[in-house]
C-alpha positions in Angstrom: 84.1 99.1 119.4 86.2 100.6 122.2 89.3 102.6 121.3 91.5 100.1 123.1 89.9 97.3 121.2 90.5 99.1 117.9 94.1 99.6 118.8 94.6 96.0 119.9 93.0 94.7 116.7 95.0 97.0 114.5 98.2 96.0 116.2 97.4 92.3 116.1 96.7 92.5 112.4 100.0 94.4 111.9 102.3 91.9 113.5 104.3 89.3 111.7 104.0 89.2 107.9 101.2 91.9 107.8 103.6 94.3 109.5 106.2 93.6 106.9 103.7 94.2 104.1 102.3 97.4 105.6 105.8 98.8 106.2 106.9 98.1 102.7 103.8 99.5 101.1 103.9 102.7 103.2 107.6 103.1 103.7 109.9 105.8 102.3 111.1 105.7 98.7 111.1 107.5 95.4 107.9 108.0 93.5 107.9 108.6 89.7 105.7 111.6 88.3 91.8 87.3 83.9 92.5 84.8 83.0 93.6 84.5 79.5 93.3 82.0 76.7 94.5 78.7 78.4 95.0 77.2 75.0 97.9 79.5 74.3 99.3 79.3 77.8 101.7 76.4 77.2 103.1 77.7 74.0 103.5 81.3 75.2 105.4 80.1 78.3 107.7 77.9 76.2 108.4 80.6 73.6 108.8 83.6 75.9 112.3 84.6 77.0 113.0 85.7 80.6 113.0 89.5 80.9 116.2 91.0 82.4 116.1 93.1 85.5 116.3 96.2 83.4 113.4 95.1 81.2 111.3 94.3 84.3 112.1 97.7 85.8 110.8 99.3 82.6 107.6 97.3 82.7 106.9 97.8 86.4 104.5 100.4 87.8 105.4 104.1 88.2 103.3 106.9 89.6 102.0 108.0 86.2 100.3 104.5 85.8 97.9 105.0 88.7 95.0 107.4 89.2 95.5 107.8 92.9 97.6 106.7 95.9 101.4 106.5 96.0 103.7 104.2 94.1 107.0 103.5 95.7 109.6 102.4 93.1 112.6 101.9 95.5 111.5 99.6 98.2 113.8 100.0 101.2 116.1 97.0 101.8 114.8 96.6 105.3 111.3 95.9 103.9 112.4 93.6 101.1 112.5 90.0 102.5 114.7 87.4 101.0 113.5 83.9 100.3 115.6 82.4 103.1 113.7 84.5 105.6 110.3 82.8 104.8 109.6 79.2 105.7 106.3 77.3 105.7 106.0 74.4 108.1 104.6 72.3 105.3 106.8 72.5 102.2 103.7 72.2 100.0 102.5 75.6 101.3 105.8 77.4 100.7 104.5 79.3 97.5 101.7 80.8 99.6 104.0 81.8 102.5 106.2 83.5 99.9 103.5 85.3 98.0 101.9 86.6 101.2 105.0 88.6 102.0 105.9 89.5 98.4 108.7 87.0 98.0 108.9 85.4 94.5 108.2 81.7 94.2 110.9 79.4 93.0 114.2 80.6 91.4 113.5 83.6 89.2 116.1 85.0 86.8 115.3 88.5 87.8 112.9 90.4 90.1 111.6 93.9 90.6 109.4 95.2 93.4 106.9 98.0 93.8 104.5 99.1 96.5 101.3 101.1 96.3 99.3 102.7 99.1 95.8 104.0 98.5 94.3 107.1 100.0 92.7 106.9 103.4 89.1 108.1 103.8 89.0 111.5 105.5 86.5 111.5 108.4 84.0 114.3 108.6 84.6 117.1 111.1 83.5 116.1 114.6 83.7 112.3 113.9 84.0 110.1 117.0 87.7 109.4 117.7 87.2 105.7 117.4 85.6 106.0 114.0 88.3 108.5 112.9 90.9 105.9 113.9 89.1 103.2 111.9 88.9 105.6 108.9 92.6 106.3 109.0 93.3 102.6 108.7 90.8 102.2 105.8 93.2 102.2 102.9 94.5 99.5 100.5 98.1 98.5 100.6 99.6 96.5 97.8 103.0 95.0 97.2 103.8 94.1 93.6 106.5 91.7 92.7 107.6 91.0 89.1 109.7 87.9 88.5 111.0 86.4 85.2 111.8 82.8 84.8 113.8 80.7 82.3 113.0 77.3 80.8 109.3 77.2 81.6 109.8 78.2 85.2 106.9 80.7 85.1 104.4 78.1 84.1 105.7 75.8 86.9 105.2 78.6 89.4 101.5 78.7 88.5 101.2 75.0 88.9 102.9 75.1 92.3 100.7 77.9 93.5 97.6 76.0 92.4 98.8 72.8 94.1 99.5 74.8 97.3 96.0 76.3 97.4 94.5 72.8 97.2 96.9 71.2 99.7 96.7 74.1 102.2 93.1 75.0 102.0 92.4 74.3 105.6 95.3 76.4 106.8 99.0 76.2 107.5 101.7 78.0 109.5 104.9 79.7 108.5 107.7 81.9 109.8 108.6 85.3 108.2 111.6 87.2 109.5 111.4 85.3 112.7 107.7 85.9 113.3 105.4 82.9 113.5 102.2 83.2 111.4 99.1 81.0 111.5 96.8 80.9 108.5 93.3 79.6 109.1 92.2 79.0 105.6 93.0 79.5 101.9 90.6 80.0 99.1 90.9 80.9 95.4 88.7 82.5 92.7 89.3 83.4 89.1 92.0 86.0 88.6 92.0 89.2 86.5 92.1 89.2 82.8 95.0 90.6 80.8 97.4 87.7 81.5 98.1 84.3 80.0 96.8 82.8 83.3 95.9 84.2 86.7 94.3 83.4 90.0 93.1 85.4 93.0 93.7 83.9 96.4 92.5 84.8 99.9 94.7 83.7 102.8 93.2 84.4 106.2 95.6 85.0 109.1 94.7 84.4 112.8 95.1 87.6 114.8 94.6 88.6 118.4 91.3 88.0 120.3 89.7 86.0 117.5 90.3 88.7 114.8 90.8 87.3 111.3 93.1 89.1 108.9 92.4 88.3 105.3 95.1 89.1 102.7 94.3 89.1 99.0 96.8 87.7 96.7 96.8 87.8 92.9 99.2 85.7 90.8 99.4 86.3 87.1 101.6 84.9 84.4 102.5 86.9 81.3 104.8 84.9 79.1 107.8 84.1 81.2 107.0 86.7 83.9 105.0 86.1 87.0 103.5 89.1 88.8 102.4 88.7 92.4 100.2 91.2 94.2 99.7 91.0 97.9 97.0 93.4 99.3 95.6 94.2 102.7 93.2 96.8 104.2 93.6 97.2 108.0 90.4 99.2 108.2 88.4 96.3 106.9 90.1 93.9 109.3 89.3 96.0 112.3 85.7 96.4 111.1 85.4 92.7 110.5 84.7 93.3 106.8 86.1 91.9 103.6 87.8 94.4 101.4 87.9 93.6 97.6 91.2 93.4 95.8 92.1 96.8 94.3 91.9 95.7 90.7 93.0 99.0 89.3 96.5 98.1 90.4 96.6 94.7 88.8 94.9 96.1 85.7 97.5 98.8 85.3 100.5 96.5 85.9 99.3 93.7 83.6 98.5 96.2 80.9 102.2 97.3 80.9 103.4 93.7 80.7 100.9 92.8 78.0 
């Protein structure tokens, strides 16, 4: 791939919501040194109380919870989109539009956000400049959003997300912070264990010159708390490959909530 093509593809994948995600995950900030039993899902959601912002803060990831990469515990305000800045053209797809840019679904009682950036692979000495550029982009970026809900709201969020995946499977469009985003397709698989219920979703964005930009989303409910993980790997996008969701981050976060 020519250097100019690499740059164009990387830039195309960075615009709109992906740019927001990348900035938030890699921005400045302070760093601190599966699906469960569905039979208990209804009862746990009804019995659980919504966590306060202070309780969510205590349960959210810090640097000591991960083996590598960097956890940002204070996401800059400029990188923290509010719900009114995100709008799907089809209302049924709104949960997916929100989750893709780390905005909670519905009306949570409290929220806390984190971001994590993995380590880029270091190219060997003498590596071709184009390959070195691709290697620099080959890192996972994840935005983590914890949101607590009252009166069964967490369970409703999971239902709304599931309905959105079914309704919007063939794609949809949305606007985030004034940027128009086209999604080509949406697909889901079973989510990670360690939560009352969870789902993994892949939303594929349309980028420049036919480049597709897949974003991995995991949504997990633990009692009255819903955790959203939005992950992207620009190196994989440029290379036309599919990067797996970095499960070490979801495992670490869900373990703290469980």
